[in-house]
TORVEXZA-109704 format. One record per residue (C-alpha): residue number from 1; residue in one letter; z, y, x. Coordinates in nm, 2 decimals. Example, Ala and Ser with C-alpha at 12.3 -4.5 7.8 and 13.67 -1.06 7.14 Angstrom:
BEGIN
+-----+--------+--------+--------+--------+
: num : residu :      Z :      Y :      X :
+-----+--------+--------+--------+--------+
:   1 :      A :   0.78 :  -0.45 :   1.23 :
:   2 :      S :   0.71 :  -0.11 :   1.37 :
+-----+--------+--------+--------+--------+
***
This chain:
BEGIN
+-----+--------+--------+--------+--------+
: num : residu :      Z :      Y :      X :
+-----+--------+--------+--------+--------+
:   1 :      X :   0.00 :   0.00 :   0.00 :
:   2 :      X :  -0.09 :   0.35 :   0.13 :
:   3 :      X :   0.21 :   0.57 :   0.19 :
:   4 :      X :   0.25 :   0.94 :   0.14 :
:   5 :      X :   0.43 :   1.21 :   0.34 :
:   6 :      X :   0.50 :   1.43 :   0.04 :
:   7 :      X :   0.85 :   1.57 :   0.04 :
:   8 :      X :   1.07 :   1.44 :  -0.24 :
:   9 :      X :   1.29 :   1.65 :  -0.46 :
:  10 :      X :   1.49 :   1.42 :  -0.68 :
:  11 :      X :   1.63 :   1.53 :  -1.01 :
:  12 :      X :   1.87 :   1.28 :  -1.18 :
:  13 :      X :   1.88 :   1.32 :  -1.56 :
:  14 :      X :   2.19 :   1.18 :  -1.75 :
:  15 :      X :   2.22 :   1.19 :  -2.13 :
:  16 :      X :   2.59 :   1.21 :  -2.23 :
:  17 :      X :   2.77 :   1.14 :  -2.56 :
:  18 :      X :   3.14 :   1.10 :  -2.57 :
:  19 :      X :   3.16 :   0.91 :  -2.24 :
:  20 :      X :   3.37 :   1.15 :  -2.02 :
:  21 :      X :   3.54 :   0.90 :  -1.80 :
:  22 :      X :   3.21 :   0.71 :  -1.75 :
:  23 :      X :   3.03 :   1.03 :  -1.67 :
:  24 :      X :   3.29 :   1.13 :  -1.41 :
:  25 :      X :   3.26 :   0.79 :  -1.24 :
:  26 :      X :   2.88 :   0.81 :  -1.24 :
:  27 :      X :   2.88 :   1.16 :  -1.09 :
:  28 :      X :   3.14 :   1.06 :  -0.83 :
:  29 :      X :   2.92 :   0.76 :  -0.72 :
:  30 :      X :   2.61 :   0.98 :  -0.71 :
:  31 :      X :   2.80 :   1.23 :  -0.49 :
:  32 :      X :   2.89 :   0.95 :  -0.25 :
:  33 :      X :   2.55 :   0.79 :  -0.23 :
:  34 :      X :   2.35 :   0.74 :   0.09 :
:  35 :      X :   2.08 :   0.97 :  -0.05 :
:  36 :      X :   2.22 :   1.24 :  -0.27 :
:  37 :      X :   2.03 :   1.39 :  -0.56 :
:  38 :      X :   1.88 :   1.73 :  -0.50 :
:  39 :      X :   1.97 :   1.82 :  -0.86 :
:  40 :      X :   2.16 :   1.65 :  -1.14 :
:  41 :      X :   2.11 :   1.75 :  -1.50 :
:  42 :      X :   2.36 :   1.62 :  -1.76 :
:  43 :      X :   2.25 :   1.67 :  -2.12 :
:  44 :      X :   2.53 :   1.65 :  -2.37 :
:  45 :      X :   2.41 :   1.52 :  -2.70 :
:  46 :      X :   2.68 :   1.65 :  -2.93 :
:  47 :      X :   3.01 :   1.52 :  -2.79 :
:  48 :      X :   3.34 :   1.59 :  -2.95 :
:  49 :      X :   3.44 :   1.74 :  -2.62 :
:  50 :      X :   3.15 :   1.86 :  -2.40 :
:  51 :      X :   3.21 :   1.75 :  -2.04 :
:  52 :      X :   3.21 :   2.11 :  -1.90 :
:  53 :      X :   3.50 :   2.07 :  -1.67 :
:  54 :      X :   3.38 :   1.74 :  -1.54 :
:  55 :      X :   3.04 :   1.88 :  -1.45 :
:  56 :      X :   3.20 :   2.18 :  -1.29 :
:  57 :      X :   3.37 :   1.96 :  -1.03 :
:  58 :      X :   3.03 :   1.88 :  -0.87 :
:  59 :      X :   2.82 :   2.14 :  -0.69 :
:  60 :      X :   2.47 :   2.02 :  -0.78 :
:  61 :      X :   2.53 :   1.94 :  -1.15 :
:  62 :      X :   2.40 :   2.14 :  -1.44 :
:  63 :      X :   2.51 :   2.09 :  -1.80 :
:  64 :      X :   2.27 :   2.14 :  -2.09 :
:  65 :      X :   2.32 :   2.08 :  -2.46 :
:  66 :      X :   2.08 :   1.90 :  -2.70 :
:  67 :      X :   2.22 :   1.91 :  -3.05 :
:  68 :      X :   1.95 :   1.69 :  -3.20 :
:  69 :      X :   2.08 :   1.33 :  -3.19 :
:  70 :      X :   1.92 :   1.07 :  -2.97 :
:  71 :      X :   1.93 :   0.99 :  -2.59 :
:  72 :      X :   1.55 :   1.02 :  -2.58 :
:  73 :      X :   1.56 :   1.38 :  -2.69 :
:  74 :      X :   1.84 :   1.45 :  -2.44 :
:  75 :      X :   1.63 :   1.30 :  -2.16 :
:  76 :      X :   1.34 :   1.51 :  -2.26 :
:  77 :      X :   1.54 :   1.83 :  -2.24 :
:  78 :      X :   1.66 :   1.72 :  -1.89 :
:  79 :      X :   1.30 :   1.67 :  -1.77 :
:  80 :      X :   1.19 :   2.00 :  -1.92 :
:  81 :      X :   1.45 :   2.18 :  -1.71 :
:  82 :      X :   1.41 :   1.97 :  -1.39 :
:  83 :      X :   1.29 :   2.11 :  -1.06 :
:  84 :      X :   1.22 :   1.78 :  -0.90 :
:  85 :      X :   0.89 :   1.60 :  -0.85 :
:  86 :      X :   1.08 :   1.27 :  -0.88 :
:  87 :      X :   1.28 :   1.21 :  -1.20 :
:  88 :      X :   1.56 :   0.94 :  -1.19 :
:  89 :      X :   1.72 :   0.84 :  -1.52 :
:  90 :      X :   2.06 :   0.68 :  -1.54 :
:  91 :      X :   2.31 :   0.64 :  -1.83 :
:  92 :      X :   2.64 :   0.82 :  -1.83 :
:  93 :      X :   2.84 :   0.50 :  -1.83 :
:  94 :      X :   2.65 :   0.34 :  -1.54 :
:  95 :      X :   2.77 :   0.34 :  -1.17 :
:  96 :      X :   2.48 :   0.36 :  -0.92 :
:  97 :      X :   2.51 :   0.16 :  -0.60 :
:  98 :      X :   2.55 :   0.37 :  -0.28 :
:  99 :      X :   2.18 :   0.29 :  -0.19 :
: 100 :      X :   2.04 :   0.36 :  -0.54 :
: 101 :      X :   1.85 :   0.68 :  -0.47 :
: 102 :      X :   1.77 :   0.58 :  -0.11 :
: 103 :      X :   1.60 :   0.27 :  -0.24 :
: 104 :      X :   1.41 :   0.47 :  -0.50 :
: 105 :      X :   1.29 :   0.72 :  -0.23 :
: 106 :      X :   1.18 :   0.43 :  -0.01 :
: 107 :      X :   0.97 :   0.28 :  -0.29 :
: 108 :      X :   0.82 :   0.61 :  -0.39 :
: 109 :      X :   0.68 :   0.66 :  -0.04 :
: 110 :      X :   0.39 :   0.44 :  -0.15 :
: 111 :      X :   0.12 :   0.62 :  -0.35 :
: 112 :      X :   0.08 :   0.33 :  -0.59 :
: 113 :      X :   0.45 :   0.36 :  -0.69 :
: 114 :      X :   0.44 :   0.58 :  -1.00 :
: 115 :      X :   0.71 :   0.42 :  -1.22 :
: 116 :      X :   0.99 :   0.19 :  -1.10 :
: 117 :      X :   1.27 :   0.01 :  -1.28 :
: 118 :      X :   1.58 :  -0.11 :  -1.09 :
: 119 :      X :   1.82 :  -0.39 :  -1.12 :
: 120 :      X :   2.11 :  -0.36 :  -1.37 :
: 121 :      X :   2.42 :  -0.58 :  -1.33 :
: 122 :      X :   2.73 :  -0.60 :  -1.54 :
: 123 :      X :   3.04 :  -0.43 :  -1.39 :
: 124 :      X :   3.33 :  -0.68 :  -1.40 :
: 125 :      X :   3.68 :  -0.61 :  -1.27 :
: 126 :      X :   3.77 :  -0.98 :  -1.25 :
: 127 :      X :   3.45 :  -1.19 :  -1.19 :
: 128 :      X :   3.66 :  -1.51 :  -1.19 :
: 129 :      X :   3.78 :  -1.46 :  -1.55 :
: 130 :      X :   3.52 :  -1.28 :  -1.75 :
: 131 :      X :   3.55 :  -1.19 :  -2.12 :
: 132 :      X :   3.31 :  -1.37 :  -2.35 :
: 133 :      X :   3.09 :  -1.06 :  -2.38 :
: 134 :      X :   3.09 :  -1.00 :  -2.00 :
: 135 :      X :   2.98 :  -1.36 :  -1.94 :
: 136 :      X :   2.70 :  -1.34 :  -2.19 :
: 137 :      X :   2.57 :  -1.00 :  -2.08 :
: 138 :      X :   2.59 :  -1.09 :  -1.71 :
: 139 :      X :   2.32 :  -1.35 :  -1.78 :
: 140 :      X :   2.12 :  -1.22 :  -2.07 :
: 141 :      X :   2.15 :  -0.84 :  -2.08 :
: 142 :      X :   1.95 :  -0.57 :  -1.89 :
: 143 :      X :   1.70 :  -0.81 :  -1.73 :
: 144 :      X :   1.48 :  -0.54 :  -1.60 :
: 145 :      X :   1.25 :  -0.77 :  -1.41 :
: 146 :      X :   1.17 :  -0.96 :  -1.73 :
: 147 :      X :   1.13 :  -0.64 :  -1.94 :
: 148 :      X :   0.88 :  -0.52 :  -1.69 :
: 149 :      X :   0.68 :  -0.84 :  -1.64 :
: 150 :      X :   0.69 :  -0.96 :  -2.00 :
: 151 :      X :   0.71 :  -0.64 :  -2.22 :
: 152 :      X :   0.57 :  -0.37 :  -2.00 :
: 153 :      X :   0.87 :  -0.13 :  -1.99 :
: 154 :      X :   1.19 :  -0.06 :  -1.79 :
: 155 :      X :   1.52 :   0.05 :  -1.94 :
: 156 :      X :   1.61 :   0.41 :  -1.91 :
: 157 :      X :   1.95 :   0.32 :  -1.76 :
: 158 :      X :   1.77 :   0.27 :  -1.43 :
: 159 :      X :   1.43 :   0.43 :  -1.43 :
: 160 :      X :   1.25 :   0.65 :  -1.17 :
: 161 :      X :   0.91 :   0.81 :  -1.20 :
: 162 :      X :   0.70 :   1.09 :  -1.07 :
: 163 :      X :   0.72 :   1.41 :  -1.28 :
: 164 :      X :   0.35 :   1.42 :  -1.33 :
: 165 :      X :   0.35 :   1.07 :  -1.48 :
: 166 :      X :   0.61 :   1.18 :  -1.74 :
: 167 :      X :   0.40 :   1.49 :  -1.82 :
: 168 :      X :   0.09 :   1.27 :  -1.88 :
: 169 :      X :   0.26 :   1.00 :  -2.08 :
: 170 :      X :   0.46 :   1.24 :  -2.29 :
: 171 :      X :   0.82 :   1.27 :  -2.41 :
: 172 :      X :   1.06 :   1.00 :  -2.52 :
: 173 :      X :   1.08 :   0.92 :  -2.89 :
: 174 :      X :   1.39 :   0.98 :  -3.11 :
: 175 :      X :   1.63 :   0.74 :  -3.27 :
: 176 :      X :   1.38 :   0.57 :  -3.49 :
: 177 :      X :   1.23 :   0.39 :  -3.20 :
: 178 :      X :   1.36 :   0.20 :  -2.89 :
: 179 :      X :   1.27 :   0.50 :  -2.68 :
: 180 :      X :   1.26 :   0.33 :  -2.34 :
: 181 :      X :   1.04 :   0.04 :  -2.46 :
: 182 :      X :   0.81 :   0.28 :  -2.66 :
: 183 :      X :   0.77 :   0.51 :  -2.35 :
: 184 :      X :   0.71 :   0.23 :  -2.10 :
: 185 :      X :   0.46 :   0.05 :  -2.32 :
: 186 :      X :   0.27 :   0.38 :  -2.37 :
: 187 :      X :   0.26 :   0.42 :  -2.00 :
: 188 :      X :   0.14 :   0.07 :  -1.95 :
: 189 :      X :  -0.14 :   0.12 :  -2.20 :
: 190 :      X :  -0.25 :   0.43 :  -2.01 :
: 191 :      X :  -0.29 :   0.21 :  -1.70 :
: 192 :      X :   0.03 :   0.28 :  -1.51 :
: 193 :      X :   0.20 :  -0.02 :  -1.34 :
: 194 :      X :   0.57 :  -0.04 :  -1.36 :
: 195 :      X :   0.73 :  -0.18 :  -1.05 :
: 196 :      X :   1.06 :  -0.36 :  -1.02 :
: 197 :      X :   1.28 :  -0.25 :  -0.73 :
: 198 :      X :   1.57 :  -0.50 :  -0.69 :
: 199 :      X :   1.75 :  -0.29 :  -0.43 :
: 200 :      X :   1.77 :   0.01 :  -0.67 :
: 201 :      X :   2.08 :  -0.13 :  -0.84 :
: 202 :      X :   2.32 :   0.02 :  -1.09 :
: 203 :      X :   2.62 :  -0.14 :  -1.27 :
: 204 :      X :   2.67 :  -0.12 :  -1.64 :
: 205 :      X :   2.99 :  -0.20 :  -1.83 :
: 206 :      X :   2.98 :  -0.48 :  -2.07 :
: 207 :      X :   3.02 :  -0.39 :  -2.43 :
: 208 :      X :   3.39 :  -0.38 :  -2.52 :
: 209 :      X :   3.39 :  -0.65 :  -2.79 :
: 210 :      X :   3.17 :  -0.87 :  -3.00 :
: 211 :      X :   3.14 :  -0.61 :  -3.28 :
: 212 :      X :   2.99 :  -0.37 :  -3.03 :
: 213 :      X :   2.74 :  -0.63 :  -2.93 :
: 214 :      X :   2.65 :  -0.69 :  -3.29 :
: 215 :      X :   2.60 :  -0.32 :  -3.34 :
: 216 :      X :   2.36 :  -0.31 :  -3.04 :
: 217 :      X :   2.15 :  -0.59 :  -3.19 :
: 218 :      X :   2.16 :  -0.43 :  -3.54 :
: 219 :      X :   1.99 :  -0.12 :  -3.39 :
: 220 :      X :   1.74 :  -0.33 :  -3.19 :
: 221 :      X :   1.65 :  -0.53 :  -3.50 :
: 222 :      X :   1.60 :  -0.21 :  -3.70 :
: 223 :      X :   1.36 :  -0.09 :  -3.43 :
: 224 :      X :   1.17 :  -0.42 :  -3.43 :
: 225 :      X :   1.15 :  -0.44 :  -3.81 :
: 226 :      X :   0.88 :  -0.17 :  -3.83 :
: 227 :      X :   0.64 :  -0.35 :  -3.59 :
: 228 :      X :   0.52 :  -0.62 :  -3.83 :
: 229 :      X :   0.38 :  -0.54 :  -4.18 :
: 230 :      X :   0.21 :  -0.74 :  -4.45 :
: 231 :      X :   0.27 :  -1.10 :  -4.54 :
: 232 :      X :   0.17 :  -1.22 :  -4.19 :
: 233 :      X :   0.43 :  -1.00 :  -4.03 :
: 234 :      X :   0.70 :  -1.11 :  -4.28 :
: 235 :      X :   0.62 :  -1.47 :  -4.21 :
: 236 :      X :   0.64 :  -1.42 :  -3.84 :
: 237 :      X :   0.97 :  -1.24 :  -3.88 :
: 238 :      X :   1.11 :  -1.52 :  -4.09 :
: 239 :      X :   1.01 :  -1.79 :  -3.85 :
: 240 :      X :   1.16 :  -1.60 :  -3.56 :
: 241 :      X :   1.48 :  -1.55 :  -3.75 :
: 242 :      X :   1.52 :  -1.92 :  -3.83 :
: 243 :      X :   1.43 :  -2.01 :  -3.47 :
: 244 :      X :   1.70 :  -1.78 :  -3.33 :
: 245 :      X :   1.97 :  -1.97 :  -3.51 :
: 246 :      X :   1.89 :  -2.30 :  -3.32 :
: 247 :      X :   1.77 :  -2.15 :  -2.99 :
: 248 :      X :   2.10 :  -2.14 :  -2.80 :
: 249 :      X :   2.07 :  -2.51 :  -2.71 :
: 250 :      X :   1.76 :  -2.44 :  -2.52 :
: 251 :      X :   1.94 :  -2.18 :  -2.31 :
: 252 :      X :   2.20 :  -2.43 :  -2.17 :
: 253 :      X :   2.00 :  -2.49 :  -1.84 :
: 254 :      X :   1.98 :  -2.12 :  -1.78 :
: 255 :      X :   2.35 :  -2.07 :  -1.83 :
: 256 :      X :   2.43 :  -2.37 :  -1.62 :
: 257 :      X :   2.22 :  -2.25 :  -1.32 :
: 258 :      X :   2.26 :  -1.87 :  -1.34 :
: 259 :      X :   2.37 :  -1.71 :  -1.01 :
: 260 :      X :   2.51 :  -1.41 :  -1.20 :
: 261 :      X :   2.83 :  -1.58 :  -1.30 :
: 262 :      X :   3.05 :  -1.85 :  -1.15 :
: 263 :      X :   3.28 :  -2.11 :  -1.30 :
: 264 :      X :   3.26 :  -2.36 :  -1.58 :
: 265 :      X :   3.49 :  -2.15 :  -1.80 :
: 266 :      X :   3.27 :  -1.84 :  -1.77 :
: 267 :      X :   2.96 :  -2.04 :  -1.85 :
: 268 :      X :   3.13 :  -2.18 :  -2.16 :
: 269 :      X :   3.22 :  -1.83 :  -2.27 :
: 270 :      X :   2.86 :  -1.72 :  -2.22 :
: 271 :      X :   2.73 :  -2.00 :  -2.44 :
: 272 :      X :   2.98 :  -1.94 :  -2.71 :
: 273 :      X :   2.89 :  -1.57 :  -2.72 :
: 274 :      X :   2.52 :  -1.65 :  -2.71 :
: 275 :      X :   2.55 :  -1.89 :  -3.00 :
: 276 :      X :   2.75 :  -1.63 :  -3.20 :
: 277 :      X :   2.52 :  -1.34 :  -3.14 :
: 278 :      X :   2.20 :  -1.53 :  -3.21 :
: 279 :      X :   2.33 :  -1.66 :  -3.54 :
: 280 :      X :   2.42 :  -1.30 :  -3.62 :
: 281 :      X :   2.07 :  -1.18 :  -3.53 :
: 282 :      X :   1.92 :  -1.45 :  -3.75 :
: 283 :      X :   2.13 :  -1.35 :  -4.05 :
: 284 :      X :   2.06 :  -0.98 :  -4.00 :
: 285 :      X :   1.69 :  -1.03 :  -3.96 :
: 286 :      X :   1.68 :  -1.22 :  -4.29 :
: 287 :      X :   1.90 :  -0.97 :  -4.46 :
: 288 :      X :   1.69 :  -0.67 :  -4.35 :
: 289 :      X :   1.38 :  -0.86 :  -4.47 :
: 290 :      X :   1.52 :  -0.92 :  -4.82 :
: 291 :      X :   1.71 :  -0.59 :  -4.86 :
: 292 :      X :   1.49 :  -0.35 :  -4.67 :
: 293 :      X :   1.78 :  -0.16 :  -4.54 :
: 294 :      X :   1.69 :  -0.15 :  -4.17 :
: 295 :      X :   1.72 :   0.23 :  -4.14 :
: 296 :      X :   2.09 :   0.24 :  -4.21 :
: 297 :      X :   2.17 :   0.09 :  -3.88 :
: 298 :      X :   1.98 :   0.36 :  -3.68 :
: 299 :      X :   2.23 :   0.62 :  -3.80 :
: 300 :      X :   2.53 :   0.44 :  -3.66 :
: 301 :      X :   2.56 :   0.63 :  -3.34 :
: 302 :      X :   2.84 :   0.70 :  -3.09 :
: 303 :      X :   3.01 :   0.99 :  -3.25 :
: 304 :      X :   3.37 :   0.92 :  -3.14 :
: 305 :      X :   3.53 :   1.04 :  -2.82 :
: 306 :      X :   3.56 :   0.76 :  -2.57 :
: 307 :      X :   3.77 :   0.96 :  -2.32 :
+-----+--------+--------+--------+--------+
***
């Protein structure tokens, strides 16, 4: 791949909504990174308490406010106000590894690198004794390599691109779409290749409980519901829903051999959570099909202060 000597100015864009402690930890980790950001833009999306004093603790952080709900709209505002020619997106509750931006810069030295997605791992305080959700998400959540190779997108919790690419592809969508998937697939249709950079790693906390995991999937199913129409779409949706309920058995080899968790107990927890969430997904898909109430789950957004 041909390389470029173009100087890099990196702007990190962080949407924020009621995640003050997570944001502080994220900014603290960015400040201690091997390659510091030239600019960090935090876009608050209507928090109960805007993180003004947190952002003021860091010299290169600017706080903006986007009252319209949705992380995609917050990210758009961040890019609109960015000075960098490289835009790096990370979520407020993620912790970047020390080499996160250094790895991104190394990858972007090649002219063919226009969009890159990095590795996302689950942050676990006690890897030997995981919660049920931690065990499940360590194996099945945030698999950026698979998102890129199979679905043509990378999650916005660890996404880096050239500013010009964003301008050509256009802004992120609002709450009615899975904005990272929508944006990535638009970019892919325009001919952009999304690369996976395993050394560009961030750590994401597992969801606090099974109910939060259910809520995540309710939103995802609501987004997916609009993709298939007509009797063929409804038939495909029904078959997928029924298949989900019996699919956990086929995942036993993956759970047994995964290098992302260790211990028989953790693997058992992962399977139990997997079985529970896939049954939930199956029921919810059939419920949305018969009731037509998918939109109600999109309005269930994080409007409480998490500290």
